[in-house]
C-alpha positions as CSV (number, residue, x, y, z in Angstrom):
1,X,1.7,31.9,-47.3
2,X,3.6,28.6,-48.0
3,X,1.3,25.5,-49.0
4,X,3.6,23.8,-46.3
5,X,2.5,26.5,-43.4
6,X,0.3,24.4,-41.1
7,X,0.0,21.0,-40.4
8,X,-3.1,18.9,-39.4
9,X,-2.1,17.6,-35.6
10,X,-5.2,15.5,-33.8
11,X,-2.9,13.8,-30.9
12,X,-4.5,15.6,-28.4
13,X,-1.5,15.5,-25.7
14,X,2.0,16.8,-26.0
15,X,5.0,17.8,-24.1
16,X,5.4,21.7,-25.4
17,X,8.6,23.6,-25.3
18,X,8.7,27.2,-25.3
19,X,11.5,30.4,-24.4
20,X,10.8,31.2,-21.0
21,X,9.5,34.3,-22.0
22,X,6.1,35.8,-21.5
23,X,3.1,34.0,-20.2
24,X,5.7,31.0,-20.1
25,X,7.9,32.9,-17.3
26,X,9.5,30.9,-14.2
27,X,7.6,27.6,-15.8
28,X,9.6,24.4,-16.7
29,X,11.5,24.4,-19.7
30,X,9.0,21.3,-20.4
31,X,4.9,21.1,-20.2
32,X,2.1,18.4,-21.4
33,X,-0.7,20.5,-22.6
34,X,-4.1,19.4,-24.1
35,X,-3.8,20.6,-27.6
36,X,-6.4,21.7,-30.3
37,X,-7.8,19.7,-33.3
38,X,-6.7,22.1,-35.4
39,X,-3.8,23.5,-38.2
40,X,-0.6,23.9,-36.4
41,X,2.3,25.7,-38.1
42,X,5.2,23.9,-38.7
43,X,7.6,26.5,-41.2
44,X,9.2,29.6,-39.9
45,X,7.0,31.6,-42.7
46,X,5.3,34.0,-39.9
47,X,6.0,38.3,-40.3
48,X,8.6,39.4,-39.2
49,X,6.8,41.3,-36.6
50,X,6.3,37.9,-34.3
51,X,8.2,35.4,-32.9
52,X,8.1,31.7,-31.9
53,X,7.2,31.6,-28.2
54,X,6.2,27.6,-28.3
55,X,6.6,24.7,-29.8
56,X,6.1,20.5,-29.9
57,X,7.9,18.1,-32.2
58,X,6.7,15.6,-35.1
59,X,6.3,12.2,-33.5
60,X,8.9,10.8,-35.4
61,X,11.1,13.8,-36.4
62,X,12.5,14.7,-33.1
63,X,14.4,17.7,-35.0
64,X,11.4,19.2,-36.5
65,X,9.0,21.7,-34.2
66,X,5.0,22.2,-34.9
67,X,5.1,26.0,-34.1
68,X,2.4,25.7,-31.0
69,X,2.8,30.0,-29.8
70,X,3.3,33.1,-31.4
71,X,4.3,36.4,-29.5
72,X,4.5,40.0,-31.3
73,X,7.9,41.4,-31.0
74,X,6.8,44.8,-29.9
75,X,3.2,44.8,-29.2
76,X,1.8,42.8,-25.7
77,X,0.2,39.9,-28.1
78,X,0.4,36.1,-27.8
79,X,-1.3,33.5,-29.3
80,X,-1.0,30.1,-28.4
81,X,-2.3,26.8,-30.3
82,X,-3.6,24.8,-26.9
83,X,-6.0,24.5,-24.2
84,X,-3.6,26.6,-21.3
85,X,-7.2,26.4,-19.5
86,X,-8.1,22.9,-19.3
87,X,-7.0,20.7,-16.2
88,X,-5.1,18.8,-18.1
89,X,-2.8,21.2,-19.1
90,X,0.7,21.3,-16.5
91,X,1.1,25.0,-15.3
92,X,-2.2,26.5,-17.1
93,X,-3.0,28.3,-14.0
94,X,0.6,30.3,-14.2
95,X,0.3,31.3,-18.0
96,X,-3.0,33.4,-17.5
97,X,-1.7,34.9,-14.3
98,X,2.1,35.9,-15.9
99,X,-0.8,37.3,-18.8
100,X,-3.1,38.9,-16.8
101,X,-0.6,40.6,-14.9
102,X,0.1,42.2,-18.2
103,X,-1.1,46.1,-18.4
104,X,-1.0,46.4,-22.3
105,X,0.5,48.7,-24.5
106,X,4.2,47.2,-25.8
107,X,6.7,44.8,-24.0
108,X,9.0,47.7,-23.2
109,X,6.3,49.4,-21.2
110,X,6.0,46.1,-19.4
111,X,9.7,45.1,-18.7
112,X,10.2,43.2,-21.7
113,X,8.5,39.3,-22.7
114,X,11.3,37.8,-20.6
115,X,11.9,35.3,-17.8
116,X,15.1,35.7,-15.4
117,X,16.4,33.1,-17.5
118,X,18.3,34.9,-20.1
119,X,17.8,37.5,-22.5
120,X,19.3,35.6,-25.4
121,X,16.3,33.8,-26.9
122,X,16.6,30.4,-28.6
123,X,15.2,30.9,-31.5
124,X,13.2,28.6,-33.7
125,X,14.4,28.3,-37.8
126,X,14.0,26.2,-40.5
127,X,12.1,23.9,-38.1
128,X,15.0,24.0,-35.8
129,X,16.8,24.9,-32.4
130,X,18.9,27.8,-33.0
131,X,20.7,30.9,-31.4
132,X,23.8,31.2,-29.1
133,X,22.7,29.7,-25.6
134,X,22.9,26.2,-24.9
135,X,21.3,23.4,-23.4
136,X,23.9,23.5,-20.7
137,X,23.5,27.3,-20.2
138,X,19.8,27.2,-20.2
139,X,19.9,24.6,-17.4
140,X,22.9,26.3,-15.7
141,X,20.8,29.7,-15.3
142,X,17.5,28.4,-14.5
143,X,19.6,26.1,-11.4
144,X,21.0,29.6,-10.5
145,X,17.7,30.7,-9.9
146,X,16.5,27.5,-8.4
147,X,19.0,27.3,-5.9
148,X,19.3,30.7,-5.1
149,X,15.8,31.0,-4.1
150,X,15.7,27.5,-2.0
151,X,19.0,29.4,0.0
152,X,16.6,31.8,1.5
153,X,14.3,29.4,2.3
154,X,14.3,28.7,6.2
155,X,15.8,26.1,7.4
156,X,17.8,25.3,4.3
157,X,19.8,28.7,4.4
158,X,23.9,27.7,4.4
159,X,23.6,28.5,8.2
160,X,20.8,25.9,9.1
161,X,22.8,23.0,7.0
162,X,26.2,24.0,8.5
163,X,24.3,23.4,11.7
164,X,23.0,20.4,10.6
165,X,26.8,19.0,9.1
166,X,28.1,20.3,12.7
167,X,26.0,18.3,14.8
168,X,27.3,14.7,13.1
169,X,24.5,13.7,11.4
170,X,25.1,13.5,7.9
171,X,25.4,9.5,7.2
172,X,28.4,7.7,6.7
173,X,30.6,8.1,4.0
174,X,33.2,5.7,1.7
175,X,35.9,6.7,-0.5
176,X,34.5,7.3,-3.6
177,X,37.9,6.4,-5.8
178,X,38.6,3.4,-3.2
179,X,35.1,1.7,-4.0
180,X,35.5,2.0,-8.0
181,X,38.4,0.1,-7.7
182,X,36.4,-2.9,-6.0
183,X,34.5,-4.6,-8.7
184,X,33.5,-8.2,-10.1
185,X,34.1,-7.0,-13.5
186,X,36.8,-5.9,-16.1
187,X,35.8,-1.9,-15.6
188,X,34.0,-0.5,-12.6
189,X,30.2,0.2,-13.1
190,X,28.6,3.5,-11.8
191,X,25.2,2.6,-12.5
192,X,23.0,6.5,-12.9
193,X,19.3,6.4,-11.9
194,X,17.9,8.7,-14.4
195,X,14.2,9.6,-15.0
196,X,14.5,11.7,-18.0
197,X,17.0,14.3,-20.0
198,X,17.1,17.4,-22.5
199,X,17.9,15.0,-25.4
200,X,15.6,12.0,-25.0
201,X,13.0,13.3,-22.9
202,X,11.1,10.9,-20.1
203,X,13.0,7.2,-19.8
204,X,11.2,6.6,-16.9
205,X,9.4,8.6,-15.0
206,X,7.6,6.4,-12.4
207,X,11.0,4.8,-11.4
208,X,11.1,4.4,-7.5
209,X,14.8,5.5,-7.1
210,X,16.0,3.6,-3.6
211,X,14.3,0.3,-5.4
212,X,16.1,1.0,-8.2
213,X,19.7,1.8,-6.0
214,X,19.1,-1.8,-4.4
215,X,18.8,-3.2,-7.8
216,X,21.9,-1.9,-8.7
217,X,23.6,-2.8,-6.1
218,X,22.8,-6.4,-6.6
219,X,24.5,-6.6,-9.9
220,X,27.6,-5.5,-8.8
221,X,28.0,-1.5,-9.2
222,X,30.5,0.0,-7.2
223,X,28.7,3.3,-7.7
224,X,24.9,4.8,-8.1
225,X,24.7,7.7,-9.6
226,X,21.6,9.6,-9.0
227,X,20.1,12.9,-10.8
228,X,18.9,15.8,-8.8
229,X,18.2,18.0,-10.9
230,X,14.6,18.7,-11.6
231,X,13.3,20.1,-14.7
232,X,15.1,18.4,-17.1
233,X,16.3,15.3,-15.3
234,X,12.8,14.8,-13.2
235,X,15.6,14.6,-10.1
236,X,15.4,15.9,-6.1
237,X,17.8,15.6,-3.6
238,X,15.3,13.6,-2.0
239,X,16.1,10.7,-4.5
240,X,20.0,10.8,-3.2
241,X,18.9,10.8,0.4
242,X,16.6,8.1,0.1
243,X,19.3,5.7,-2.4
244,X,21.6,6.4,1.0
245,X,18.9,4.9,2.9
246,X,18.2,2.0,0.8
247,X,22.3,1.0,0.3
248,X,22.2,1.1,4.4
249,X,23.3,-2.0,5.9
250,X,25.1,-3.5,3.2
251,X,28.5,-5.3,3.5
252,X,29.8,-3.6,0.9
253,X,27.3,-0.5,-0.6
254,X,28.5,1.3,-3.5
255,X,29.5,4.9,-3.3
256,X,26.7,7.6,-3.8
257,X,27.3,10.3,-6.4
258,X,24.8,13.6,-6.7
259,X,24.9,14.1,-10.3
260,X,24.2,18.1,-10.6
261,X,25.2,20.9,-12.3
262,X,27.5,21.9,-8.9
263,X,28.1,25.7,-9.0
264,X,28.0,27.0,-5.2
265,X,29.4,25.3,-2.0
266,X,25.7,25.1,-0.5
267,X,25.6,21.8,-3.2
268,X,27.8,20.3,-1.6
269,X,27.3,20.4,1.6
270,X,23.8,19.6,0.9
271,X,24.5,16.0,-1.2
272,X,26.9,15.5,1.7
273,X,24.1,16.0,4.6
274,X,21.8,13.8,2.0
275,X,24.0,11.0,1.9
276,X,26.7,11.6,-0.8
277,X,30.3,10.0,-1.1
278,X,30.6,12.3,-4.0
279,X,29.5,15.2,-6.0
280,X,30.0,15.9,-10.2
281,X,31.8,19.1,-10.9
282,X,31.6,20.0,-14.5
283,X,34.8,21.6,-16.0
284,X,33.0,23.3,-19.0
285,X,30.5,25.4,-16.7
286,X,32.9,26.7,-14.2
287,X,35.7,28.9,-13.9
288,X,38.8,27.5,-12.9
289,X,39.0,30.0,-9.2
290,X,35.4,28.6,-8.8
291,X,36.7,25.1,-9.9
292,X,39.2,25.3,-7.9
293,X,37.6,26.5,-4.6
294,X,34.6,23.7,-5.2
295,X,36.9,20.9,-5.5
296,X,39.1,21.8,-2.5
297,X,35.7,22.3,-0.5
298,X,34.5,19.0,-1.7
299,X,37.6,17.7,0.1
300,X,37.3,19.0,3.1
301,X,33.9,17.6,3.8
302,X,36.1,14.2,3.0
303,X,34.4,13.8,-0.3
304,X,36.8,13.2,-3.3
305,X,34.7,15.0,-6.4
306,X,34.2,13.4,-9.9
307,X,35.9,16.3,-12.5
308,X,33.5,16.0,-15.8
309,X,35.8,16.8,-19.3
310,X,35.1,16.7,-23.0
311,X,37.6,18.6,-24.3
312,X,41.8,18.0,-24.0
313,X,41.9,21.8,-22.8
314,X,39.6,20.7,-19.9
315,X,41.4,17.5,-19.2
316,X,44.5,19.6,-18.4
317,X,42.7,21.2,-16.1
318,X,41.7,18.9,-14.5
319,X,44.9,17.2,-13.7
320,X,46.3,20.4,-12.7
321,X,43.5,20.2,-9.9
322,X,45.3,16.7,-9.1
323,X,41.8,15.5,-9.0
324,X,41.8,11.6,-8.7
325,X,38.8,10.5,-10.4
326,X,38.4,12.3,-14.2
327,X,34.7,11.7,-16.0
328,X,35.0,11.8,-19.6
329,X,31.5,12.6,-20.7
330,X,31.1,11.7,-24.5
331,X,28.3,14.3,-25.0
332,X,29.2,17.3,-25.6
333,X,26.9,19.1,-23.0
334,X,26.9,22.3,-25.1
335,X,25.3,20.4,-28.6
336,X,24.2,17.1,-26.6
337,X,26.1,15.5,-29.2
338,X,27.4,12.2,-28.6
339,X,31.1,10.6,-29.5
340,X,32.1,7.8,-27.7
341,X,35.9,7.9,-29.0
342,X,35.6,11.1,-26.9
343,X,37.4,9.8,-24.0
344,X,39.9,7.1,-26.0
345,X,41.1,10.6,-27.4
346,X,42.0,12.1,-24.3
347,X,43.3,8.9,-22.7
348,X,47.3,10.3,-23.0
349,X,46.8,13.4,-21.3
350,X,45.9,11.6,-18.2
351,X,48.3,10.3,-15.4
352,X,48.7,6.5,-14.7
353,X,47.2,6.6,-11.2
354,X,44.0,9.0,-12.3
355,X,40.9,6.7,-12.6
356,X,39.0,7.7,-15.8
357,X,35.5,7.0,-16.4
358,X,34.1,7.4,-19.8
359,X,30.8,9.0,-19.4
360,X,27.2,8.8,-21.3
361,X,26.1,7.1,-24.7
362,X,27.2,4.0,-23.2
363,X,24.3,1.0,-24.3
364,X,26.3,-2.0,-24.9
365,X,29.1,-4.3,-24.8
366,X,30.5,-3.4,-27.7
367,X,30.7,0.1,-26.9
368,X,33.2,-0.4,-24.4
369,X,35.6,-2.8,-26.0
370,X,37.7,-0.4,-26.8
371,X,38.0,0.9,-23.4
372,X,39.6,-2.1,-21.5
373,X,42.3,-2.1,-23.6
374,X,43.0,2.3,-23.4
375,X,43.2,2.4,-19.3
376,X,39.5,3.6,-18.5
377,X,38.5,1.7,-15.4
378,X,35.2,2.8,-15.2
379,X,32.3,3.5,-17.2
380,X,29.0,5.4,-16.3
381,X,25.9,3.6,-17.8
382,X,22.3,6.2,-17.4
383,X,19.4,5.7,-19.9
384,X,20.5,1.7,-21.5
385,X,20.6,0.5,-17.5
386,X,17.0,2.2,-17.0
387,X,15.1,0.9,-19.8
388,X,16.4,-2.8,-19.3
389,X,14.1,-5.8,-18.9
390,X,16.4,-7.7,-16.9
391,X,19.3,-5.5,-15.7
392,X,21.2,-8.5,-14.1
393,X,21.6,-10.1,-17.6
394,X,21.5,-6.5,-19.5
395,X,25.2,-5.9,-16.7
396,X,26.8,-9.6,-17.2
397,X,25.9,-8.9,-21.6
398,X,27.9,-5.6,-20.6
399,X,30.8,-6.0,-18.6
400,X,31.3,-10.0,-17.9
401,X,30.8,-11.6,-20.9
402,X,27.6,-13.8,-19.7
403,X,29.8,-13.6,-16.2
404,X,27.3,-14.5,-13.1
405,X,27.3,-11.4,-11.2
406,X,24.7,-11.4,-8.5
407,X,26.3,-12.9,-5.5
408,X,24.8,-16.6,-5.0
409,X,24.4,-17.7,-1.5
410,X,24.2,-21.7,-1.5
411,X,20.4,-22.6,-0.3
412,X,22.0,-23.6,3.6
413,X,19.6,-25.9,5.3
414,X,17.2,-23.3,7.5
415,X,18.1,-22.5,11.2
416,X,16.4,-24.1,14.1
417,X,15.4,-22.5,17.2
418,X,14.1,-24.4,20.2
419,X,12.3,-21.5,22.5
420,X,11.4,-21.6,25.7
421,X,14.3,-24.0,27.1
422,X,13.8,-24.6,30.7
423,X,16.7,-27.7,31.1
424,X,20.1,-28.1,30.6
425,X,18.9,-31.7,29.7
426,X,16.4,-29.7,26.8
427,X,19.5,-27.6,25.8
428,X,21.3,-30.6,25.1
429,X,19.0,-32.5,24.0
430,X,18.1,-29.7,21.0
431,X,22.3,-29.1,20.5
432,X,22.8,-32.9,19.2
433,X,19.8,-33.3,17.6
434,X,21.6,-30.0,15.1
435,X,19.7,-26.9,16.8
436,X,21.3,-23.4,15.8
437,X,20.0,-21.2,18.4
438,X,19.1,-22.3,22.0
439,X,16.2,-19.7,23.3
440,X,15.3,-19.1,27.1
441,X,12.6,-16.8,28.5
442,X,14.1,-13.6,30.3
443,X,10.7,-12.0,30.2
444,X,8.9,-11.2,34.1
445,X,5.5,-13.0,34.2
446,X,5.5,-15.7,31.5
447,X,5.0,-19.1,32.3
448,X,7.9,-20.4,30.3
449,X,10.6,-17.6,32.2
450,X,13.6,-19.1,33.5
451,X,15.5,-18.1,36.7
452,X,18.6,-16.8,36.6
453,X,20.5,-19.1,38.0
454,X,19.0,-21.8,35.4
455,X,20.1,-19.7,32.7
456,X,23.3,-19.7,33.8
457,X,22.9,-23.6,33.9
458,X,21.7,-23.6,30.1
459,X,24.5,-21.4,29.4
460,X,27.2,-23.6,30.3
461,X,26.0,-26.6,28.4
462,X,25.1,-24.5,25.5
463,X,28.7,-23.5,25.3
464,X,30.5,-26.4,26.5
465,X,28.3,-28.7,23.7
466,X,29.6,-29.1,20.3
467,X,27.4,-29.5,17.5
468,X,27.1,-32.9,15.9
469,X,29.6,-33.0,12.5
470,X,26.3,-33.4,10.8
471,X,25.0,-29.9,11.4
472,X,27.9,-28.5,10.6
473,X,27.3,-29.3,7.0
474,X,26.4,-26.4,5.1
475,X,27.1,-23.8,7.1
476,X,29.1,-21.1,4.5
477,X,29.9,-17.7,5.4
478,X,29.4,-14.8,2.9
479,X,32.6,-13.2,1.9
480,X,32.4,-9.8,3.7
481,X,33.2,-7.7,1.0
482,X,31.2,-9.7,-1.8
483,X,28.8,-7.6,-4.6
484,X,25.2,-7.8,-4.5
485,X,25.0,-9.2,-1.0
486,X,21.5,-9.4,0.4
487,X,21.6,-7.4,3.8
488,X,19.8,-10.6,5.5
489,X,21.8,-12.9,3.6
490,X,24.7,-11.5,4.7
491,X,23.6,-10.8,8.9
492,X,21.8,-14.1,9.4
493,X,25.0,-16.1,8.7
494,X,25.8,-14.8,12.4
495,X,23.2,-16.1,13.7
496,X,25.1,-19.7,13.5
497,X,28.1,-21.2,14.7
498,X,30.4,-23.5,13.3
499,X,31.3,-25.1,16.8
500,X,28.6,-25.1,18.9
501,X,24.9,-23.6,19.0
502,X,24.5,-20.0,20.6
503,X,22.2,-18.9,22.9
504,X,19.1,-16.8,22.5
505,X,17.7,-15.0,25.3
506,X,14.4,-13.1,24.9
507,X,13.3,-10.1,26.3
508,X,9.9,-8.6,26.2
509,X,9.1,-4.8,26.5
510,X,11.7,-4.4,29.1
511,X,14.2,-1.7,29.5
512,X,17.1,-1.6,27.6
513,X,20.1,-1.4,30.6
514,X,18.3,-4.6,32.5
515,X,18.6,-6.4,28.7
516,X,22.6,-5.1,28.1
517,X,23.1,-6.2,31.8
518,X,21.5,-9.9,31.5
519,X,23.4,-10.2,28.1
520,X,26.6,-9.8,29.7
521,X,25.7,-11.4,32.7
522,X,24.2,-14.7,31.2
523,X,27.1,-14.1,28.2
524,X,24.2,-14.5,25.6
525,X,25.0,-14.8,21.9
526,X,22.1,-13.5,20.5
527,X,19.0,-11.1,22.2
528,X,15.6,-11.5,21.0
529,X,13.1,-8.5,21.2
530,X,9.9,-10.0,21.1
531,X,7.9,-6.7,21.9
532,X,7.4,-3.3,20.9
533,X,11.2,-2.5,21.5
534,X,12.4,0.7,19.7
535,X,14.1,-1.1,16.0
536,X,16.7,1.1,16.8
537,X,18.0,-0.7,19.9
538,X,19.6,-3.2,17.8
539,X,22.2,-1.1,17.0
540,X,23.0,-0.3,21.1
541,X,22.8,-4.0,21.8
542,X,26.7,-5.7,21.4
543,X,25.5,-8.8,20.3
544,X,23.4,-9.9,17.2
545,X,19.2,-9.5,17.9
546,X,16.4,-11.0,16.5
547,X,13.4,-8.7,16.2
548,X,9.7,-10.0,16.4
549,X,6.7,-8.8,14.2
550,X,3.5,-9.8,13.3
551,X,2.7,-10.2,9.4
552,X,1.5,-6.4,7.9
553,X,3.8,-4.5,11.0
554,X,6.0,-1.9,9.8
555,X,9.8,-2.4,9.6
556,X,10.3,-5.9,8.7
557,X,12.5,-5.5,5.7
558,X,14.3,-2.6,7.7
559,X,17.9,-3.0,6.5
560,X,21.2,-2.1,9.4
561,X,19.6,-2.5,12.6
562,X,18.2,-6.2,13.4
563,X,20.2,-9.1,12.5
564,X,17.1,-11.0,11.1
565,X,13.0,-10.9,11.5
566,X,10.7,-13.2,13.1
567,X,7.7,-13.4,12.1
568,X,5.1,-14.8,14.9
569,X,1.7,-14.4,16.0
570,X,0.4,-12.4,19.6
571,X,3.0,-12.9,22.5
572,X,4.9,-15.7,21.2
573,X,4.1,-19.5,22.2
574,X,0.8,-19.3,22.6
575,X,0.8,-22.1,19.4
576,X,-1.1,-19.6,17.1
577,X,-0.9,-20.5,14.0
578,X,0.2,-17.3,11.3
579,X,-2.3,-17.1,8.5
580,X,-0.4,-18.1,4.7
581,X,-1.7,-15.2,3.0
582,X,-1.0,-12.8,5.7
583,X,3.0,-14.4,5.6
584,X,2.9,-14.3,1.9
585,X,1.5,-10.8,1.7
586,X,4.4,-9.9,3.8
587,X,7.2,-11.5,2.7
588,X,5.8,-10.2,-1.2
589,X,6.3,-6.2,-0.1
590,X,10.4,-6.7,-0.6
591,X,12.7,-9.1,-2.9
592,X,15.2,-8.4,-0.2
593,X,13.3,-9.8,3.1
594,X,14.2,-13.3,5.0
595,X,12.8,-14.3,8.0
596,X,12.6,-16.9,10.8
597,X,8.9,-18.0,11.1
598,X,7.3,-18.6,14.3
599,X,3.7,-19.7,15.2
600,X,2.2,-23.0,16.0
601,X,4.6,-25.0,14.4
602,X,5.8,-28.7,15.2
603,X,7.2,-31.6,12.9
604,X,4.0,-32.3,11.9
605,X,2.8,-29.5,10.0
606,X,6.6,-27.9,9.8
607,X,6.8,-29.3,6.0
608,X,3.6,-28.5,4.7
609,X,3.4,-25.1,6.1
610,X,6.5,-24.3,4.2
611,X,5.1,-25.6,0.9
612,X,2.1,-23.9,1.2
613,X,4.2,-20.3,0.8
614,X,5.1,-21.4,-2.3
615,X,8.1,-19.3,-3.5
616,X,8.1,-17.3,-0.7
617,X,10.0,-20.3,1.7
618,X,12.6,-19.2,0.2
619,X,12.9,-16.2,1.8
620,X,12.5,-18.1,4.8
621,X,15.9,-19.3,6.6
622,X,15.0,-20.2,10.2
623,X,12.4,-21.7,12.3
624,X,11.5,-20.8,15.9
625,X,9.4,-23.6,17.9
626,X,8.3,-23.9,21.3
627,X,4.9,-25.3,22.3
628,X,5.5,-27.5,19.2
629,X,8.1,-29.4,21.2
630,X,6.1,-29.4,24.5
631,X,3.8,-32.1,26.2
632,X,1.8,-31.5,28.7
633,X,3.5,-27.7,29.6
634,X,7.0,-29.6,29.8
635,X,9.7,-30.0,27.0
636,X,9.4,-33.2,25.2
637,X,12.7,-34.3,24.4
638,X,11.4,-36.7,21.4
639,X,9.2,-33.7,20.2
640,X,12.5,-31.6,19.7
641,X,14.7,-34.6,18.1
642,X,11.5,-34.7,15.2
643,X,11.2,-31.1,15.3
644,X,15.2,-30.7,14.1
645,X,15.3,-33.1,11.9
646,X,12.3,-32.3,9.8
647,X,13.6,-28.9,9.5
648,X,16.5,-29.9,8.4
649,X,15.3,-32.3,5.8
650,X,13.1,-29.0,4.4
651,X,15.7,-28.3,1.8
652,X,18.4,-31.3,2.1
């Protein structure tokens, strides 16, 4: 034997690669297995009667392979250099099942040691992968099998998806080309959610796709690319669905791209139902007839595809399609080698009206400098963004030269709501003191409930009493098409009017029809739902909605329904203080949460209460008071004035 035939390997866990044949049939291409503490083959000096069936890599030499399994070419004999029986080895049970299904004798008698993928093996020679089959071929064949199997599954058949689409339940979509043209940078950013890749292995397996999507949206991404291929890239269509849900309600959300190996209309329809605004069509893996068919079908669903090319010939095909957006992949999908000059070399073949995106291999500012002068309009960044410790800083350095990306929302004075208002005089005093919102209780049977007659009198005062000039300072509106604007920062601005206070009607578990009729009758500017009303009612009420939650109650951070969440205790108006730690826990669950705070506040404790919240006080955009401005059960005009003054001075 060659002196370097064997190598001592002591690492217990390794990612195993295999040829998808024999005991590895139907298994994912990469498996975590428990190794032997023993010698392993490293050079192809095995007899001609054997073939390498599985391997792993040297720790710092990705192009060198350690033999982990061999197979006799004629007889049903397989050997492995790991523990398939270990509970720590992935899919060991399936390996044993595949082996036990063999009858002995020859492979020919058993139908051959092959999987469903291909009869064209990828061999191991001189420690490197060789053979005719490329990575793209392997992935394409594997996806065909998986998708064809899925299409036979009840509830996921093509006719099932079409029936769902015909119901009109697919999420609203936006124009992919138009969104690419909107960017705070010199180049539009297509930010990718990418857990793994065939060339890099695992990148960030624990990434929460919707959380990453919001992070990308906040730093100015025009498009969020979601890899949905499960085996090599560790993604799923559920990632895309969750990403789309996470972007709901943003004033100028990014477009969502399904990054997948698409070869069937089924995958495009599936993407649209999950919330995609566009899909990827790879010219290299599709014949012309199929490419044209998929392109037109995508357009029929309202999605302009991203057409990917890598060569001049492929670019001509994409241009002949009439593609509005063409992505030039700097990575050759057959060899997976990266050449950042690929995009530059193909620019002369593209009409001026076409949006060209540079895909793959971009990791820093030097990689994109040339693109700005060559007519490239967008870049796609995946691995580098996923690995960035500070996403905002990375994007700023990559595209903005230090430019601040996240929209800066000025620290506005707290919104102040005086609730339980029962007289026109109290309403006028609150407004003249600088209150933003005047609340009247319209729930039946409450001690502070007002009649319709009194409510109309208060409504007239609210709409005829101008705000004091001093209270208008600090009222700034977010720009509707701003990039990186938090949903609640954007929505809460509609709870403040520059000329007058707003009238809030407070309801408690009353019918929706009654709430809407009272809103119209009394001229309510805002509705507050203070009971267990469904969150989605907010979308059926024609004015902004404040929804009450107790600390820890689900729905507090829900986007695109209520305008702002109110944190309160009990049924409200009880004077019961909220537990500070419970409030902190609720506010700490998401960076996006903004609330109006209530519960036992008065002019003496409001500053101390907010200070006790520490850094979470920044998530409080307003305060609500009822019993804290009363004396002996009646509203105290001096306490109203004192509370408004104390609240407004907290951030000045």
